[in-house]
C-alpha positions as CSV (number, residue, x, y, z in Angstrom):
1,M,-86.2,-47.6,82.4
2,N,-86.3,-43.9,83.0
3,K,-86.7,-44.0,86.9
4,A,-87.2,-40.3,87.0
5,A,-90.6,-40.8,85.4
6,R,-92.0,-42.8,88.2
7,G,-93.7,-40.9,90.9
8,S,-93.4,-37.7,88.9
9,G,-97.1,-36.7,89.4
10,N,-99.0,-36.0,86.2
11,P,-96.5,-35.0,83.5
12,R,-97.8,-32.9,80.6
13,I,-96.6,-35.5,78.2
14,K,-99.2,-37.9,79.6
15,Q,-102.1,-36.3,77.8
16,Y,-100.5,-37.1,74.4
17,L,-99.5,-40.6,75.4
18,D,-103.1,-41.1,76.6
19,L,-104.3,-40.2,73.1
20,A,-101.8,-42.7,71.5
21,V,-103.1,-45.5,73.8
22,K,-106.8,-44.5,73.1
23,F,-106.2,-44.6,69.3
24,R,-104.3,-47.9,69.6
25,A,-101.4,-46.2,67.9
26,S,-98.0,-47.9,67.5
27,D,-96.1,-44.6,67.7
28,I,-96.9,-40.9,68.2
29,H,-94.7,-38.2,66.6
30,L,-94.3,-34.7,68.2
31,V,-92.9,-32.1,65.9
32,S,-92.8,-28.4,66.3
33,G,-95.3,-26.5,64.0
34,R,-97.5,-29.6,63.6
35,P,-100.3,-31.3,65.6
36,P,-99.3,-34.6,67.1
37,V,-99.3,-37.4,64.5
38,C,-100.2,-41.1,65.4
39,R,-99.3,-44.2,63.5
40,V,-102.5,-46.3,63.5
41,Q,-102.6,-49.6,61.7
42,G,-99.4,-48.6,59.9
43,A,-100.8,-45.3,58.6
44,L,-100.1,-41.8,59.8
45,K,-103.1,-39.8,61.2
46,A,-102.9,-36.2,62.6
47,V,-104.6,-35.7,65.9
48,D,-107.3,-32.9,66.0
49,L,-105.2,-30.6,68.2
50,P,-103.4,-27.3,67.6
51,A,-99.9,-27.2,66.2
52,M,-97.2,-27.8,68.8
53,D,-95.4,-24.7,70.0
54,P,-91.6,-25.2,69.9
55,D,-91.0,-23.8,73.4
56,Y,-93.9,-25.9,74.9
57,L,-92.6,-29.0,73.2
58,L,-89.2,-28.5,74.6
59,E,-90.7,-28.1,78.1
60,I,-92.8,-31.3,78.0
61,I,-90.0,-33.4,76.5
62,G,-87.6,-32.0,79.1
63,E,-90.0,-33.2,81.8
64,M,-89.2,-36.8,80.8
65,L,-85.5,-36.4,80.9
66,T,-83.1,-37.0,83.8
67,D,-80.3,-34.4,84.3
68,K,-77.8,-36.8,82.7
69,Q,-80.1,-37.3,79.7
70,R,-80.5,-33.5,79.3
71,E,-76.7,-33.1,79.3
72,Q,-76.4,-35.8,76.6
73,Y,-79.1,-34.3,74.4
74,L,-77.6,-30.8,74.6
75,E,-74.3,-32.4,73.5
76,T,-75.5,-34.8,70.8
77,H,-79.1,-33.6,69.9
78,E,-80.0,-37.4,70.0
79,M,-81.4,-39.4,72.8
80,D,-83.1,-42.8,73.2
81,F,-84.7,-43.8,76.5
82,S,-87.7,-45.7,78.0
83,Y,-90.4,-43.9,79.9
84,S,-93.4,-45.0,82.0
85,C,-96.4,-42.9,83.3
86,I,-99.4,-45.0,82.3
87,E,-100.2,-48.2,84.0
88,G,-100.0,-51.2,81.6
89,Y,-97.8,-49.4,79.1
90,Y,-94.2,-48.4,78.6
91,F,-92.8,-46.0,75.9
92,R,-89.7,-46.0,73.9
93,V,-88.7,-42.5,73.2
94,N,-86.3,-41.1,70.6
95,V,-85.7,-37.3,71.0
96,H,-83.9,-35.6,68.2
97,Q,-83.5,-32.2,66.5
98,E,-85.5,-31.1,63.5
99,R,-85.0,-27.7,61.8
100,N,-83.2,-26.5,65.0
101,N,-86.2,-27.5,67.2
102,I,-86.7,-30.4,69.5
103,A,-88.8,-33.3,68.3
104,A,-89.8,-36.8,69.6
105,T,-90.9,-40.2,68.2
106,I,-92.5,-42.3,70.9
107,R,-93.3,-46.1,70.5
108,V,-96.2,-47.4,72.5
109,M,-95.7,-50.8,74.0
110,P,-98.0,-52.8,76.4
111,S,-96.2,-53.9,79.5
112,S,-98.2,-57.1,80.0
113,L,-96.8,-60.2,78.3
114,S,-98.9,-62.9,76.6
115,G,-97.6,-66.4,75.8
116,L,-95.7,-67.1,72.6
117,P,-98.7,-68.7,70.9
118,Q,-100.9,-65.6,71.7
119,L,-98.2,-63.5,70.1
120,G,-98.5,-65.5,66.9
121,L,-95.3,-67.5,67.2
122,S,-95.1,-71.3,66.6
123,K,-94.3,-73.9,69.3
124,E,-91.0,-74.6,67.5
125,I,-89.8,-71.1,68.4
126,G,-90.6,-71.7,72.1
127,E,-88.7,-75.0,71.9
128,L,-85.6,-73.1,70.8
129,T,-85.3,-71.4,74.2
130,F,-84.5,-74.7,75.8
131,K,-81.3,-75.0,73.8
132,R,-78.0,-74.8,75.7
133,S,-76.1,-72.8,73.2
134,G,-76.3,-71.2,69.8
135,L,-77.7,-68.0,68.2
136,I,-81.4,-67.2,67.7
137,L,-81.9,-64.2,65.4
138,I,-85.0,-62.0,65.3
139,V,-85.2,-60.0,62.1
140,G,-87.3,-57.5,60.4
141,R,-87.7,-53.9,59.4
142,A,-88.2,-51.1,62.0
143,G,-91.5,-51.4,63.7
144,S,-92.0,-55.1,63.0
145,G,-92.2,-56.3,66.6
146,K,-88.6,-57.6,67.0
147,T,-88.3,-56.1,70.5
148,T,-91.6,-57.6,71.6
149,T,-90.6,-61.1,70.4
150,M,-87.2,-60.7,72.1
151,T,-89.0,-59.7,75.4
152,H,-91.4,-62.7,75.2
153,L,-88.5,-65.2,74.6
154,I,-86.7,-63.8,77.7
155,E,-89.8,-64.2,79.7
156,H,-90.4,-67.7,78.3
157,I,-87.0,-68.7,79.6
158,N,-87.6,-66.9,82.9
159,Q,-90.7,-68.9,83.5
160,N,-89.3,-72.4,82.6
161,R,-85.5,-72.5,83.3
162,N,-83.1,-71.8,86.2
163,L,-80.5,-69.7,84.4
164,K,-78.7,-66.4,84.5
165,I,-79.8,-64.0,81.6
166,I,-77.7,-60.9,80.8
167,T,-79.2,-58.4,78.4
168,V,-77.4,-55.5,76.6
169,E,-80.0,-53.0,75.4
170,D,-80.3,-49.5,74.0
171,P,-82.4,-48.5,75.8
172,I,-83.9,-51.0,78.3
173,E,-87.5,-51.1,77.2
174,F,-89.2,-53.8,79.3
175,V,-88.1,-54.3,82.9
176,H,-88.2,-58.0,83.7
177,T,-88.8,-59.4,87.1
178,S,-86.5,-62.4,87.9
179,R,-88.7,-65.5,88.4
180,K,-86.9,-68.9,87.9
181,C,-84.0,-66.9,86.2
182,L,-81.7,-64.3,87.6
183,I,-82.0,-61.5,84.9
184,I,-79.4,-58.7,84.7
185,Q,-80.3,-55.9,82.4
186,R,-77.6,-53.4,81.2
187,E,-78.3,-50.3,79.2
188,V,-75.8,-48.9,76.7
189,G,-74.7,-45.5,77.7
190,A,-75.8,-45.9,81.3
191,D,-74.4,-49.2,82.5
192,T,-71.9,-50.0,79.7
193,A,-70.3,-47.8,77.0
194,T,-71.2,-49.8,73.9
195,F,-72.8,-53.1,72.8
196,T,-69.4,-54.5,72.2
197,T,-68.1,-53.5,75.6
198,G,-71.2,-54.9,77.3
199,L,-70.9,-58.2,75.5
200,K,-67.2,-58.5,76.2
201,Y,-67.7,-58.1,79.9
202,A,-70.9,-60.2,79.9
203,L,-68.7,-63.3,79.2
204,R,-67.0,-62.7,82.6
205,Q,-70.3,-62.5,84.5
206,D,-71.2,-66.2,84.4
207,P,-74.2,-66.0,82.0
208,D,-76.2,-68.8,80.5
209,V,-78.2,-66.6,78.2
210,V,-77.0,-63.3,76.5
211,V,-79.5,-61.0,74.9
212,V,-78.3,-58.4,72.4
213,G,-80.8,-55.6,71.8
214,E,-79.5,-54.9,68.3
215,M,-76.6,-56.1,66.1
216,R,-75.6,-52.8,64.6
217,D,-72.1,-53.0,63.1
218,L,-69.1,-55.2,62.6
219,D,-67.9,-55.1,66.2
220,S,-71.3,-55.9,67.8
221,I,-71.9,-58.7,65.2
222,S,-68.5,-60.2,65.8
223,M,-68.9,-60.1,69.5
224,T,-72.4,-61.7,69.3
225,L,-71.1,-64.6,67.1
226,T,-68.2,-65.1,69.6
227,T,-70.6,-65.2,72.5
228,A,-72.6,-67.9,70.8
229,E,-69.4,-69.8,69.9
230,T,-68.3,-69.9,73.5
231,G,-71.2,-72.0,74.6
232,H,-74.0,-69.5,75.5
233,L,-77.5,-69.2,74.3
234,V,-77.7,-65.8,72.5
235,I,-80.8,-64.0,71.3
236,A,-80.2,-61.0,69.1
237,T,-82.1,-58.7,66.7
238,I,-81.0,-57.2,63.5
239,H,-82.6,-55.0,60.9
240,A,-83.2,-56.9,57.7
241,P,-86.1,-57.3,55.2
242,D,-86.4,-61.1,55.6
243,A,-84.7,-64.1,57.3
244,I,-82.5,-65.2,54.4
245,E,-81.3,-61.6,53.8
246,A,-80.4,-61.3,57.5
247,I,-77.8,-64.1,57.1
248,N,-76.5,-62.5,54.0
249,R,-76.3,-59.1,55.7
250,I,-74.2,-60.5,58.6
251,I,-71.7,-62.2,56.2
252,D,-71.5,-59.1,53.9
253,V,-70.4,-56.9,56.9
254,Y,-67.1,-58.7,56.9
255,P,-64.2,-58.1,54.4
256,G,-64.2,-60.5,51.5
257,D,-61.1,-62.4,52.8
258,K,-63.0,-63.2,56.0
259,Q,-66.3,-64.1,54.7
260,N,-65.6,-67.9,54.3
261,Q,-64.6,-68.1,58.0
262,I,-67.8,-66.2,59.0
263,R,-70.0,-68.6,56.9
264,V,-68.5,-71.5,58.8
265,Q,-68.9,-69.7,62.2
266,M,-72.6,-68.9,61.3
267,A,-73.2,-72.5,60.1
268,E,-71.8,-73.9,63.4
269,N,-73.6,-71.6,65.8
270,L,-76.9,-70.5,64.2
271,L,-80.0,-72.1,65.7
272,A,-82.8,-70.3,64.0
273,V,-83.8,-67.0,62.2
274,I,-87.3,-65.6,62.9
275,G,-88.4,-63.1,60.2
276,Q,-91.2,-60.7,61.2
277,H,-93.9,-58.3,59.8
278,L,-96.7,-56.6,61.5
279,L,-99.9,-56.2,59.5
280,P,-103.2,-54.5,59.9
281,K,-106.0,-56.8,60.9
282,K,-109.1,-57.1,58.6
283,D,-111.4,-55.9,61.4
284,D,-109.2,-52.8,62.2
285,S,-108.8,-54.0,65.8
286,G,-105.0,-53.8,65.7
287,R,-102.1,-55.5,64.0
288,V,-101.2,-59.2,63.7
289,L,-97.8,-60.8,63.3
290,A,-96.8,-62.6,60.1
291,S,-93.5,-64.5,60.4
292,E,-91.1,-66.9,58.7
293,L,-88.7,-69.4,60.3
294,I,-85.5,-70.9,59.4
295,V,-84.1,-73.7,61.6
296,S,-80.5,-74.6,61.3
297,T,-80.8,-78.2,60.1
298,L,-77.8,-80.1,58.6
299,A,-79.0,-79.1,55.1
300,V,-79.3,-75.4,56.0
301,R,-75.8,-75.4,57.6
302,N,-74.4,-76.9,54.5
303,M,-76.1,-74.2,52.4
304,I,-74.6,-71.4,54.6
305,R,-71.2,-72.9,54.3
306,R,-71.5,-73.2,50.5
307,S,-72.9,-69.6,50.2
308,A,-76.0,-71.1,48.7
309,L,-78.4,-69.1,50.7
310,S,-81.1,-69.0,47.9
311,E,-81.5,-72.8,48.4
312,I,-82.7,-72.3,51.9
313,R,-86.1,-71.3,50.8
314,S,-86.8,-74.8,49.4
315,Q,-86.0,-76.1,52.9
316,M,-88.4,-73.7,54.5
317,E,-91.2,-74.7,52.0
318,T,-91.0,-78.3,53.1
319,G,-91.8,-77.5,56.7
320,R,-88.9,-79.6,57.9
321,E,-88.2,-79.0,61.7
322,G,-91.1,-76.6,61.8
323,M,-89.8,-74.2,59.2
324,Y,-92.1,-72.1,57.1
325,T,-92.1,-69.1,54.7
326,L,-93.6,-65.8,55.0
327,E,-96.1,-66.6,52.1
328,Q,-97.3,-69.7,54.1
329,S,-97.9,-67.4,57.1
330,L,-99.7,-64.8,55.1
331,S,-101.8,-67.5,53.4
332,S,-102.8,-68.9,56.8
333,L,-103.8,-65.4,58.1
334,V,-106.0,-64.8,55.0
335,K,-107.7,-68.2,55.3
336,R,-108.5,-67.6,58.9
337,G,-110.0,-64.1,58.0
338,V,-107.5,-62.2,60.1
339,I,-106.0,-60.1,57.2
340,T,-107.3,-59.2,53.7
341,P,-105.8,-60.8,50.5
342,D,-104.7,-57.3,49.4
343,V,-102.6,-56.9,52.6
344,A,-101.1,-60.3,52.0
345,Q,-100.2,-59.5,48.4
346,S,-98.6,-56.2,49.5
347,H,-96.3,-57.8,52.1
348,A,-95.4,-61.1,50.3
349,K,-91.9,-61.3,48.7
350,F,-93.3,-63.9,46.2
351,P,-97.0,-63.0,45.8
352,A,-97.5,-65.7,43.2
353,L,-96.8,-68.3,46.0
354,L,-99.7,-67.2,48.2
355,E,-102.5,-69.7,48.5
356,F,-105.9,-68.6,49.6
């Protein structure tokens, strides 16, 4: 986390972050020549404030940066970091350049952690954190709550097991306090050069659990699979539209002549895939998690080996080992009055399978 932010008085950026918290926004966008724009319940809404002056925006964003971060931004015009100035919240900041002016997209994230059931995850997902080794994948589109789920899984282990957890993140978003576990958090760019390098050296640091903030490319995917294969419990996130497609995406990253080998590696080491969507609640009080779960049963492993990924859905529908589909999750949320049928229809991959 950006330590420079702590104890820095009352930075000017705080007034905009206060607005984002007040509006229960998931993100706030600061762009030159436009008023601040918040994303509330998934929709963009302009704040009733004057358009942002480019020089003023440069100054208030600059207040959040350390000297090292300023140097990096001047060199690359891209910067990711975490920031804290409001009790109970932390902020993931992406600073970038737009039409030769500085701009920022800031994700709002509560710093308090609820339990896995309160987050909307099944007890089977909590039980996965007691496994000794294997890969737990958290998948979804940008803004689907992957990092929040990852953070809660880390904390679930932290409260229930005596292990060493090493995280490799870009950036560190939630600072964990070691409880039963010893937690070592390493930030790409500050503590290690790349995800791949961080994972390589993590294996020499006596971990029980390794957390990969994001599987981004062939190198980080390969190193993540190797880490799981060497007898560690690995939790990782990856951008993908759904759980089955995440498996397909990992395999497709490899050249054709290596894909059979990777299917076997995935089949042997995958524990589960959690697919996520965040949806607006019916009462406009915030957003709720809709999810899907693949558990790596013997049948699922065989389907991965045979490249018969389309058959996995039938296993999910049976509910075996706690598996369920997105459509089953959406149907449950509608029946409980949490979301509207229209929201369920718009997010379902197979709307005809919804049951209200």
